[in-house]
C-alpha positions in Angstrom: 0.0 0.0 0.0 2.6 2.7 0.9 4.6 1.9 -2.3 1.6 2.5 -4.5 1.2 6.0 -2.9 4.8 6.7 -3.4 4.6 5.6 -7.0 1.5 7.7 -7.6 3.2 10.8 -6.2 6.4 10.2 -8.2 4.4 9.7 -11.4 2.3 12.8 -10.9 5.4 14.8 -10.1 7.1 13.5 -13.3 4.0 14.4 -15.3 4.0 17.9 -13.9 7.7 18.3 -14.7 7.1 17.2 -18.3 4.2 19.6 -18.6 6.4 22.4 -17.3 9.2 21.7 -19.8 6.7 21.6 -22.6 5.2 24.9 -21.5 8.6 26.6 -21.4 9.4 25.3 -24.9 6.1 26.6 -26.2 6.7 30.0 -24.6 10.1 30.2 -26.2 8.7 29.3 -29.6 5.9 31.9 -29.3 8.5 34.6 -28.4 10.5 33.6 -31.5 7.5 33.6 -33.7 6.4 37.0 -32.4 9.8 38.4 -33.1 9.7 37.1 -36.7 6.2 38.5 -37.2 7.4 41.9 -36.0 10.4 41.8 -38.4 8.1 40.8 -41.3 5.7 43.6 -40.5 8.4 46.1 -40.5 9.7 44.8 -43.8 6.2 45.0 -45.3 5.7 48.5 -44.0 9.0 49.6 -45.6 8.2 48.0 -48.9 4.7 49.5 -49.0 6.2 52.9 -48.2 8.7 52.5 -51.1 5.9 51.5 -53.5 3.7 54.5 -52.6 6.4 57.0 -53.3 6.2 58.6 -56.8 
């Protein structure tokens, strides 16, 4: 009986650690994507500005 409780606690702790690692990886990917979108938006704004000039 006590071993099953220890095993359940260890498995749930390992599961939370895996979810935490995945959350950090997702957060880093979202930051990188946001940076790339910002760079692309600036490039598009510059290109449209050049096209609108006579």
